[in-house]
Backbone as JSON Lines, residues from 0, in Angstrom:
{"i":0,"aa":"M","n":[69.43,209.84,17.09],"ca":[69.29,208.4,16.98],"c":[69.86,207.98,18.1]}
{"i":1,"aa":"D","n":[69.25,206.98,18.95],"ca":[69.98,206.3,20.03],"c":[71.08,205.42,19.62]}
{"i":2,"aa":"P","n":[71.88,204.97,20.52],"ca":[72.98,204.3,20.28],"c":[72.66,202.78,19.96]}
{"i":3,"aa":"Q","n":[71.52,202.23,20.49],"ca":[71.2,200.79,20.16],"c":[70.7,200.78,18.51]}
{"i":4,"aa":"R","n":[70.13,201.69,18.28],"ca":[69.56,201.76,16.85],"c":[70.68,201.82,15.89]}
{"i":5,"aa":"K","n":[71.63,202.79,16.3],"ca":[72.75,202.93,15.51],"c":[73.57,201.7,15.11]}
{"i":6,"aa":"E","n":[73.72,200.94,16.51],"ca":[74.46,199.6,16.33],"c":[73.7,198.33,15.61]}
{"i":7,"aa":"A","n":[72.43,198.49,15.71],"ca":[71.57,197.47,14.96],"c":[71.68,197.95,13.63]}
{"i":8,"aa":"I","n":[71.53,199.24,12.98],"ca":[71.81,199.44,11.59],"c":[73.15,199.14,10.98]}
{"i":9,"aa":"R","n":[74.01,199.43,12.06],"ca":[75.56,198.98,11.56],"c":[75.75,197.43,11.45]}
{"i":10,"aa":"Q","n":[75.09,196.7,12.27],"ca":[75.16,195.21,12.15],"c":[74.37,194.68,11.0]}
{"i":11,"aa":"A","n":[73.27,195.38,10.67],"ca":[72.26,194.83,9.59],"c":[72.77,195.48,8.27]}
{"i":12,"aa":"L","n":[73.7,196.4,8.26],"ca":[74.26,197.08,7.03],"c":[75.36,196.0,6.41]}
{"i":13,"aa":"V","n":[75.91,195.21,7.25],"ca":[76.76,193.99,6.78],"c":[76.11,192.96,5.63]}
{"i":14,"aa":"W","n":[74.88,193.06,5.74],"ca":[73.73,192.0,4.95],"c":[73.8,192.62,3.45]}
{"i":15,"aa":"L","n":[73.63,194.02,3.34],"ca":[73.57,194.49,2.41],"c":[74.43,194.18,0.94]}
{"i":16,"aa":"P","n":[75.86,194.17,1.03],"ca":[76.77,193.57,0.23],"c":[76.55,192.21,-0.21]}
{"i":17,"aa":"I","n":[76.34,191.6,0.86],"ca":[76.3,190.12,0.64],"c":[74.91,189.77,-0.12]}
{"i":18,"aa":"S","n":[73.94,190.68,0.01],"ca":[72.61,190.13,-0.68],"c":[72.73,190.2,-2.23]}
{"i":19,"aa":"Y","n":[74.13,190.99,-2.7],"ca":[74.17,190.87,-4.14],"c":[74.68,189.64,-4.88]}
{"i":20,"aa":"V","n":[75.19,188.82,-3.81],"ca":[75.74,187.76,-4.34],"c":[74.73,186.45,-4.94]}
{"i":21,"aa":"P","n":[73.79,186.36,-4.13],"ca":[72.72,185.39,-5.03],"c":[72.04,186.25,-6.38]}
{"i":22,"aa":"L","n":[72.03,187.62,-6.18],"ca":[71.56,188.26,-7.4],"c":[72.41,187.91,-8.71]}
{"i":23,"aa":"L","n":[73.77,188.12,-8.38],"ca":[74.84,187.93,-9.54],"c":[74.74,186.49,-9.87]}
{"i":24,"aa":"A","n":[74.59,185.52,-8.87],"ca":[74.4,184.0,-9.16],"c":[73.42,183.71,-10.18]}
{"i":25,"aa":"G","n":[71.96,184.33,-9.98],"ca":[70.88,184.32,-10.71],"c":[71.18,184.7,-12.24]}
{"i":26,"aa":"I","n":[71.93,185.88,-12.34],"ca":[72.19,186.25,-13.45],"c":[73.28,185.27,-14.23]}
{"i":27,"aa":"A","n":[74.26,184.88,-13.55],"ca":[75.37,183.88,-14.16],"c":[74.47,182.62,-14.52]}
{"i":28,"aa":"W","n":[73.34,182.2,-13.96],"ca":[72.6,181.29,-14.09],"c":[71.86,181.4,-15.29]}
{"i":29,"aa":"A","n":[71.23,182.66,-15.54],"ca":[70.33,182.91,-16.63],"c":[71.4,182.94,-18.02]}
{"i":30,"aa":"F","n":[72.52,183.23,-17.93],"ca":[73.41,183.32,-19.19],"c":[73.54,181.61,-19.4]}
{"i":31,"aa":"F","n":[74.08,181.03,-18.41],"ca":[74.49,179.67,-18.43],"c":[72.94,178.84,-19.2]}
{"i":32,"aa":"A","n":[71.8,179.04,-18.55],"ca":[70.47,178.35,-19.21],"c":[70.2,178.86,-20.36]}
{"i":33,"aa":"W","n":[70.46,179.94,-20.68],"ca":[70.02,180.53,-22.04],"c":[70.89,180.24,-23.09]}
{"i":34,"aa":"R","n":[72.23,179.69,-22.7],"ca":[73.22,179.16,-23.75],"c":[72.78,177.61,-23.87]}
{"i":35,"aa":"H","n":[72.64,177.0,-22.68],"ca":[72.69,175.57,-22.83],"c":[71.35,174.97,-23.51]}
{"i":36,"aa":"W","n":[70.27,175.4,-23.15],"ca":[68.99,175.02,-23.51],"c":[68.55,175.87,-24.51]}
{"i":37,"aa":"A","n":[68.05,175.12,-25.85],"ca":[67.38,176.2,-26.62],"c":[66.01,176.58,-26.54]}
{"i":38,"aa":"G","n":[65.69,177.69,-27.07],"ca":[64.4,178.09,-27.37],"c":[63.83,178.54,-25.81]}
{"i":39,"aa":"S","n":[62.37,178.05,-25.74],"ca":[61.76,178.58,-24.78],"c":[62.25,177.99,-23.41]}
{"i":40,"aa":"R","n":[62.58,176.67,-23.36],"ca":[63.12,175.85,-22.31],"c":[64.16,176.88,-21.51]}
{"i":41,"aa":"G","n":[65.13,177.25,-22.35],"ca":[66.24,178.02,-21.86],"c":[65.92,179.22,-21.24]}
{"i":42,"aa":"T","n":[64.85,180.12,-22.03],"ca":[64.61,181.34,-21.6],"c":[63.71,181.15,-20.26]}
{"i":43,"aa":"F","n":[62.6,180.24,-20.17],"ca":[62.0,179.89,-18.93],"c":[63.12,179.54,-17.77]}
{"i":44,"aa":"L","n":[63.98,178.73,-17.66],"ca":[64.84,178.39,-16.85],"c":[66.04,179.53,-16.5]}
{"i":45,"aa":"A","n":[66.14,180.44,-17.54],"ca":[66.87,181.56,-17.29],"c":[66.33,182.35,-16.34]}
{"i":46,"aa":"V","n":[65.01,182.92,-16.68],"ca":[64.19,184.02,-15.9],"c":[63.82,183.36,-14.33]}
{"i":47,"aa":"S","n":[63.71,181.99,-14.52],"ca":[63.45,181.38,-13.17],"c":[64.57,181.31,-12.15]}
{"i":48,"aa":"G","n":[65.81,181.33,-12.78],"ca":[66.96,181.47,-11.92],"c":[67.14,182.97,-11.34]}
{"i":49,"aa":"V","n":[66.86,183.85,-12.31],"ca":[67.11,185.12,-11.97],"c":[66.05,185.6,-10.76]}
{"i":50,"aa":"M","n":[64.86,185.04,-10.69],"ca":[63.89,185.35,-9.91],"c":[64.27,184.61,-8.49]}
{"i":51,"aa":"I","n":[64.85,183.57,-8.63],"ca":[65.25,182.83,-7.23],"c":[66.47,183.93,-6.76]}
{"i":52,"aa":"G","n":[67.28,184.2,-7.5],"ca":[68.38,185.08,-7.09],"c":[67.84,186.51,-6.53]}
{"i":53,"aa":"V","n":[66.67,187.07,-7.26],"ca":[66.05,188.05,-6.65],"c":[65.42,187.75,-5.21]}
{"i":54,"aa":"A","n":[64.61,186.72,-5.18],"ca":[64.18,186.44,-3.86],"c":[65.08,186.2,-2.63]}
{"i":55,"aa":"A","n":[66.27,185.59,-3.05],"ca":[67.29,185.21,-2.19],"c":[67.8,186.62,-1.91]}
{"i":56,"aa":"S","n":[68.07,187.63,-2.71],"ca":[68.73,189.0,-2.4],"c":[67.76,189.8,-1.48]}
{"i":57,"aa":"Y","n":[66.4,189.49,-1.58],"ca":[65.36,190.29,-0.6],"c":[65.53,189.69,0.55]}
{"i":58,"aa":"A","n":[65.76,188.42,0.68],"ca":[65.75,187.77,2.03],"c":[66.81,188.18,2.69]}
{"i":59,"aa":"L","n":[68.09,188.29,1.86],"ca":[69.22,188.53,2.86],"c":[69.43,190.12,3.19]}
{"i":60,"aa":"S","n":[68.66,190.98,2.44],"ca":[68.61,192.47,2.68],"c":[67.52,192.68,3.63]}
{"i":61,"aa":"F","n":[66.62,191.7,3.96],"ca":[65.48,192.11,5.11],"c":[66.11,192.55,6.36]}
{"i":62,"aa":"P","n":[67.04,192.1,7.02],"ca":[67.26,192.73,8.4],"c":[67.73,194.03,8.19]}
{"i":63,"aa":"F","n":[68.33,194.64,7.22],"ca":[68.46,196.28,7.22],"c":[67.29,196.76,6.68]}
{"i":64,"aa":"I","n":[66.37,196.27,5.87],"ca":[65.15,196.88,5.78],"c":[64.19,197.11,6.91]}
{"i":65,"aa":"R","n":[64.12,195.84,7.61],"ca":[63.38,196.0,8.86],"c":[63.76,196.85,10.11]}
{"i":66,"aa":"I","n":[64.73,196.99,10.15],"ca":[65.46,198.18,11.17],"c":[65.43,199.5,10.49]}
{"i":67,"aa":"V","n":[65.6,199.72,9.2],"ca":[65.79,201.23,8.87],"c":[64.28,201.78,8.71]}
{"i":68,"aa":"S","n":[63.46,200.75,8.07],"ca":[62.07,201.26,8.0],"c":[60.85,200.57,8.57]}
{"i":69,"aa":"A","n":[61.28,200.65,9.76],"ca":[60.41,200.06,10.9],"c":[58.88,200.56,10.59]}
{"i":70,"aa":"N","n":[58.6,201.75,10.56],"ca":[57.23,202.33,10.49],"c":[56.75,203.0,9.11]}
{"i":71,"aa":"R","n":[57.67,202.49,8.21],"ca":[57.04,202.78,6.9],"c":[56.08,202.0,6.14]}
{"i":72,"aa":"R","n":[55.31,202.32,5.7],"ca":[54.13,201.68,4.72],"c":[54.28,201.97,3.27]}
{"i":73,"aa":"L","n":[53.85,200.89,2.65],"ca":[53.73,200.77,1.19],"c":[52.75,200.01,0.67]}
{"i":74,"aa":"M","n":[51.63,200.7,0.02],"ca":[50.51,200.0,-0.43],"c":[49.59,199.56,0.77]}
{"i":75,"aa":"G","n":[49.8,200.3,1.75],"ca":[48.74,199.66,3.02],"c":[49.53,198.78,3.78]}
{"i":76,"aa":"M","n":[50.57,198.17,3.68],"ca":[50.97,197.46,4.49],"c":[52.64,197.62,4.7]}
{"i":77,"aa":"S","n":[53.16,197.26,6.1],"ca":[54.37,197.54,6.24],"c":[55.76,196.85,5.53]}
{"i":78,"aa":"L","n":[56.75,197.9,5.47],"ca":[57.88,197.4,4.38],"c":[58.28,195.84,4.64]}
{"i":79,"aa":"A","n":[58.22,195.54,5.81],"ca":[58.72,194.06,6.2],"c":[57.49,193.14,5.81]}
{"i":80,"aa":"R","n":[56.33,193.25,5.74],"ca":[55.27,192.59,5.09],"c":[55.4,192.61,3.44]}
{"i":81,"aa":"Y","n":[55.67,193.72,3.14],"ca":[55.77,193.94,1.49],"c":[56.9,193.01,1.13]}
{"i":82,"aa":"T","n":[58.08,193.21,1.76],"ca":[59.41,192.29,1.39],"c":[58.85,190.72,1.65]}
{"i":83,"aa":"Y","n":[58.14,190.39,2.47],"ca":[57.79,188.94,2.7],"c":[56.99,188.62,1.44]}
{"i":84,"aa":"V","n":[55.85,189.69,1.04],"ca":[54.98,189.14,-0.11],"c":[55.92,189.14,-1.47]}
{"i":85,"aa":"S","n":[56.82,190.07,-1.44],"ca":[57.85,190.08,-2.72],"c":[58.57,188.83,-2.54]}
{"i":86,"aa":"I","n":[58.97,188.38,-1.62],"ca":[59.92,186.87,-1.81],"c":[58.85,185.9,-2.13]}
{"i":87,"aa":"F","n":[57.86,185.83,-1.65],"ca":[56.95,184.61,-1.77],"c":[56.54,184.82,-3.59]}
{"i":88,"aa":"I","n":[56.29,186.05,-3.93],"ca":[55.82,186.2,-5.36],"c":[57.01,185.93,-6.42]}
{"i":89,"aa":"A","n":[57.88,186.22,-5.89],"ca":[59.42,185.94,-6.72],"c":[59.55,184.34,-6.8]}
{"i":90,"aa":"I","n":[59.34,183.75,-5.54],"ca":[59.52,182.23,-5.65],"c":[58.41,181.57,-6.45]}
{"i":91,"aa":"A","n":[57.42,182.11,-6.22],"ca":[56.08,181.47,-7.18],"c":[56.33,181.61,-8.49]}
{"i":92,"aa":"I","n":[56.66,182.81,-9.13],"ca":[57.14,182.98,-10.41],"c":[58.2,182.03,-10.88]}
{"i":93,"aa":"A","n":[59.23,181.96,-10.01],"ca":[60.3,181.0,-10.59],"c":[59.94,179.57,-10.71]}
{"i":94,"aa":"V","n":[59.1,179.21,-9.64],"ca":[58.37,177.69,-9.76],"c":[57.77,177.64,-10.9]}
{"i":95,"aa":"A","n":[56.79,178.63,-11.26],"ca":[55.81,178.47,-12.4],"c":[56.59,178.55,-13.61]}
{"i":96,"aa":"L","n":[57.66,179.32,-13.71],"ca":[58.47,179.4,-14.86],"c":[59.28,177.88,-15.08]}
{"i":97,"aa":"A","n":[59.75,177.33,-13.99],"ca":[60.61,176.17,-13.96],"c":[59.56,174.96,-14.62]}
{"i":98,"aa":"V","n":[58.47,175.08,-14.11],"ca":[57.5,174.03,-14.39],"c":[57.05,174.13,-16.07]}
{"i":99,"aa":"A","n":[57.06,175.39,-16.3],"ca":[56.62,175.82,-17.94],"c":[57.9,175.15,-18.61]}
{"i":100,"aa":"A","n":[59.27,175.38,-18.06],"ca":[60.1,174.9,-18.61],"c":[60.34,173.35,-19.14]}
{"i":101,"aa":"V","n":[59.83,172.78,-18.23],"ca":[59.59,171.35,-18.31],"c":[58.63,170.62,-18.96]}
{"i":102,"aa":"V","n":[57.45,171.35,-18.89],"ca":[56.15,171.16,-19.45],"c":[55.99,171.48,-21.14]}
{"i":103,"aa":"V","n":[56.32,172.74,-21.55],"ca":[56.32,173.15,-22.76],"c":[57.55,172.46,-23.58]}
{"i":104,"aa":"P","n":[56.84,171.86,-25.01],"ca":[57.96,171.06,-25.62],"c":[58.86,172.11,-26.23]}
{"i":105,"aa":"P","n":[60.22,171.51,-26.36],"ca":[61.13,172.47,-26.72],"c":[61.1,173.11,-28.14]}
{"i":106,"aa":"G","n":[61.61,174.34,-28.38],"ca":[61.09,174.87,-29.57],"c":[61.56,176.24,-29.85]}
């Protein structure tokens, strides 16, 4: 492995532990939402918060993924593109669940 790549991996490795912070915050939000709002509203808001945490965690770990697996492919696309698609899907699910929490009558 060349020294430039080693240094890039070392610098990107810093983001991996940081990427767990939004995931833990999403889980904390889920506990809060589940206890604060009753019924389906609390459940939808809880899962929405977890999905936002997952998307943020993916985004923060992206520099490491991009450097380590530059040439790997998954389901016909590069791992970087797969990560972008995963982030977009997680945000779309979170928005849909948050809208459902507001629209669905409490119960």
